[in-house]
Every structure is written in C-alpha cells, then in structure tokens.
N, C-alpha and C positions, 0 to 999 in steps of 0.2 A: 021453969025459967032457967035458962042455961047460964052457967057462970062464965065470966070473962076473965082472962088472965090479966094480972096487974101490969102496968107499964114497966118496961125494963126487965120483966121476968124472962129467964132463960128457959127455953123449951128443953124438956128432958126426953122427948120422943126419940127413939132410936132411929138413926139415919139408915135409909134403905140402900142396899147395895145395887149396883147395876143389874137390871133384869128382874128384881123382886116386885116392881110395880107393873109388871106386864110388858114393859118396853124392852126391846133387845139391848143387852149391854154391849159395850165396845169390845171386839175380839182382841185379846191380849196375845194369844199365841202367834198369829201372823206377824205382829209387830216385833215380838221377841225373836222370832226366826229370822226376820229381815235384819235385825241388829246383829245377830250372830253371824250371818253371812257377810255383812259389811266388815265385821272385825276379822273374819277369816281371810277375806280378800286383802285387807290392809296389812295383816300379819304376813301374808304370802308376799306382797309387794315389798315390805320391809326386809324380809329374808333375802329376796332376790337382789335388792340394792345393796344390802350390807354384807352379803357373802364374800364378794371380792375383797372388800376392805378387811374383813375379819381374817380371810386367808392370808393376805399380805402381812397383817400385823402379827399373826401367830407364826408365820413362816420366818419372820425376822429373828425369832428366838429358837428355831429348830436347829438340830445338828444336820450335817450333810446327809447322813443315812436316813433321817426322817424326811428330808426334803425329796429324796429320790425313792422313797418307799412306795410299794404298790401292793395293795390299794393305798391311796393317800391317807396320811395321818393328819387329822385336823388339829388336835390339841397336843402340844409337845409333851413327851414323857420326861425329857431331860431339858429343862430350860437353860439356855446358854446365851451369853453376850459375846460369843466368839465372832459372830458376823459383824457386829458393830466395831469390835477391836480391829479386825482385819480391814474393814472399810476405812477406819481412821488412819491406819498405817499406810494404805495405798492411795488414799485420796485426801487432798487438803480440804477437808470438809468445812472447817471454820471459815476459811476464806470464801468459799462459794456460798456458804450460808449467809455471811455478812453481805456479800454482793446482792443476794436475793432480798435480804431485809432492806438494804438501802434503796434499791429500785422500787420494791413494792410499797414502802412507806412514802417515798417521794411522790410516786404516781397517785397513791390514795389521797394524800394531803392536797396535792394540786387539783385533783378532781373535786374534792370537797369544796375548795375555795372558788375555783373558776366556774364550776357548774352551778354552785349556789348563787354566785353573782349574776350570771346570765339568766338563770331560772327566775330570780327575783325581778330582773329587768323585764323579762317577757311576761311575767305574771302581774306585776303591780305598777309598772311605769308606763305612761302613755307617751309614745314617741313615733315619729314617722317611720314606716317600714317594719314595725314590730311583727306584724303577721307574716310578712315576707321572710323575715329572719327565722321565725318559727317554722315556716314551710321548708326552709333550707335545712333546719335541724331534723325535721321528719324525713327529708330526702336523704340525709346522711345516714339515717338508720337503715335505709334500704340498700346501701352500698356494701357488698361483702368486704370483710376486713382483709382477706387475702389479696383482693384486687389492688389494695393500696400499698402492698409490700414493696414493689419495684419503685414506684415514685418516691416513697419514703426513703428507700435506700439511696437513691440518686441524690435526693435533697440532703440527707445526712452526710453523704460522702462529700458533696460540694462544700458543705459547711465545716468539714473536718471534724465531725463528731463521731466517726466510727471508732470503736474500741474506747468508749468513754461512757460514764454514767449519764451524761447529758443526752447522748444518742439513744440510750435505753429508756429515758424518762420522757423527754420532750414530745415524741410522737403520740404519747398516751396521757399527756398532762390534762386533757379535757376530752370528754366523750359526749356524743350526741345523746346516748341513753341517759347519762347523768343529768344533762340539761333538761331533757324531757321529764325525767322523774321529779326533779326539784321544782320545775314549773308547775306540774300537776299538784304537788303538795302545797305549794305556796298560794295557789289559787283559792284554796279552802280557807285561808286566813281572812277574816272580815276586813273589808276596806275601811270600815268605821274606826277600827282600832288604829290603823296607820294614820288616818286623817286626824284623829284625836292627838296622836303624838306630834304630827306636824303643827297643829294649832298651838301646842305647848312649846314650840320652838325647836323641836328635834330635827336634825338633819337626816338625809337619807342614809349616811353611813351609820349613824347612831341607831336608826330604825332597823337597819339590816342586821347589825351585829347584836344589839341588845333586845330587840323585840322579835324579829322574824326567825333568826337562827335558833333561839331556844325553843320555839314552837315547832320546829321541823326536825327535832332530834330523831324521831323514828325514820324519817327519810334519810337523814345523814348516816344512821346506822346501817340501813339497807344499802345505800350507795357504798359505804365503806366496805362491807362484806363482799359485794359483787366486784368492786374494783380491786381490792386486795387479792381476792381469789383469782381473778383474771390475770393480774400482774404476776402473782406468785407462780402460777402454772403456765405462764407464757413461755413457749418453747421456740416457735418459728422465728420471731423477730430477734431475740437474743442470739440465736444461732447464726442469723444473717449478719447482724450488726457487730459481732465480736469475732476478732481473729486471735486476740491475745487470751490465752487460757486464764490469766489472772483476772479477767473481767467476766468470766463465765458465771452464769447463775446456776442454781442447783439442778434444775431439769437438764440444762445443756451439759453440765459437768457429769451428771450421772449417765446420760445417754452416751457421751464420749467414752466414759469409763466402761460402760457395758460392751461397747464395740471394740475395745482394746484387749486382745487376747493376752497381752503381757501383764495386764493389771487384773481385770475381772476373772479371766481364765474360766469363764463359764460358771462362776459361782453364783447360783441363784440366791443363796443366803445373803450375800453382801448386797445384791440388787434389791432384795426385799427389805433389808435394813435401811438402805438409802431411800427407798420409796416411802417407808414408814416415817423417816425423819422429815421428808418433804411434806407429807400430809399433816404432821403433828401441829405446826404453827397455824395452819388454816383452822383446825379444830379448836385451838385455843381462842382465836379471834372470834369464831362463831359462837362459842360458849359465852365469851365475855359480852357479846352484843346480842345475844339471843332474844332477850326480852324486847329490846327496841326493834329488832329485826322482824319478829312476828307481829308486833304492833304496826309496823310500817307496811307489811304485806297485807294485813287486814284492812288498814285504812285505804291502801291503794285499790283493794278489791271493791270498796264501797263507792269509789269515784266513778 
C-alpha cells in the first residue's frame, strides 16, 4: 500500500536541470553571444556619437601646442583655462548668452502653452472642422522650415520686428510638431475622467490646467527639450533677423567671431571653448528633465 503525502507538504525532490529528463535544454550560448554582439554594437555607436563632443570638450582645456600636435593629443597634459579667458576678453559672452537664454526660454514657454491648448482642443473638444484643422497641422509638418524663411522675414520686416526679441520669438511661438505631440498624448486620457469633472461643475479651463496638464508631464518634458534644443541651436533665422550685434544669439556671435581674423585669429582653442559653453546649457536641461523625457518617449512609442 503506497503512502500518500500529507496536504500542504512541501516536496523535497531535487529539481531537474534542463536536459536531465531527456528533453533538450534551451541553448544558453547563442543567447549570450547575441547579447554580447548587441552590447558591442551599442558601445561602438556610443563611441562614434560621443567622440566629437569629447574632442570639443577636451580641446577647450588644451594649450595651443597640444591643439596643433601631430598625432593628435586626446587628453590634455596641461589643463588650462586660457582659452576661456581669451574668449571672454574678445567676445561679450554674457550679453550673447543672455540673448540666447531669453529667446530659448520664451520660445519654449510659448510652445508649451499654445501647443498644449490646441492639442487639448483637437483631442478632447468636439467642434466643427476639428479634423480639418488637424489635417492642416499634419500638412504643416511636411513643409520644410527653410522654405518659410523668406516669407517670415518679409512679414517681420513689415511689422518692424527685425532686430528685436519679438522677431526672434514670434515665428517659433508654436509649432506643428508640438501640437501633434500634445494631441497624441492627450488622446490617451480617459474621457470618463473629464466628464466626471464636468458633472462636478468644473469648467474647461479648470479641467485643462488642473487635470489634463499634470497628466501629460512626460509630453511637456519631451516638448520642452526638443523646443529648447531647437531654439538654442537655431542659427539661420537669428542670422537673418538681426543686424544689430547686441541682439546676436550665441551661435551667431560665435560664427561671426570665428570669421573675424582680428578677433579669433585662427585660434581653435577659443572656438572650442565657445562651442563647449554653447552645448553646456543643453546638457543641463536634458539631465534635469531626463526622467520625464525617457518616459515620454516610451509612452509615445506605445501609441
């Protein structure tokens, strides 16, 4: 008579490893090899993309002899701030830095406000012509930005906004990409949540600012980074729309400085120092919003 195990008893029989019961186990080596190859390719891509930035950042602290050395010297043997001091002596860097900050911040804030409003209207409000307006937004995404430079210049000139902060900000106060991005995110918000708020007596402004906006923080962070980066690095429009050097942004000022033999004098060290200072604020903004940015990209990929 065979004994039966008591209810709740834990089996002490040793667990079998894959392959011990006669069935073929899952091959581990091909999977490990595939993972190693993926890491190698990713590391190679990271090296290719980061090498120019690392060269620029390190060159900003090199002496003139190390900048012109052959073969090239990657890591400075004598770290120096001479390039930054010379750049500050020959270029009014605080003025141009402040111009870039003012323009980039105003463009970013205006995009967050206006694109969110229009995105909310296209996603959650029912009105005549909503789909047609969204079609116009999609059509605007297909128009090359450089094609609009001449009409924008003529318009800003007739409005008397050349050589002004308004002339640098207004043409980019709202973008089709921002409207599209905010609409896509806001469509994922349940309509029942908004209807419940309306039944409680909440108006559209209250719903927009107190309910919708906190729920789309990842989208706001994503749009903030893209807009700030695009405005900070914008070169062509500030070059066209400004004749007064006091209204130059950092990219325009540095490019003008590089082509002036009486100032730059072919000094690659000062140019590398200026480029490093231009990139630094963008890195700070990205690091500050990195968590929301990656969450926003992941959410966008699932839509």
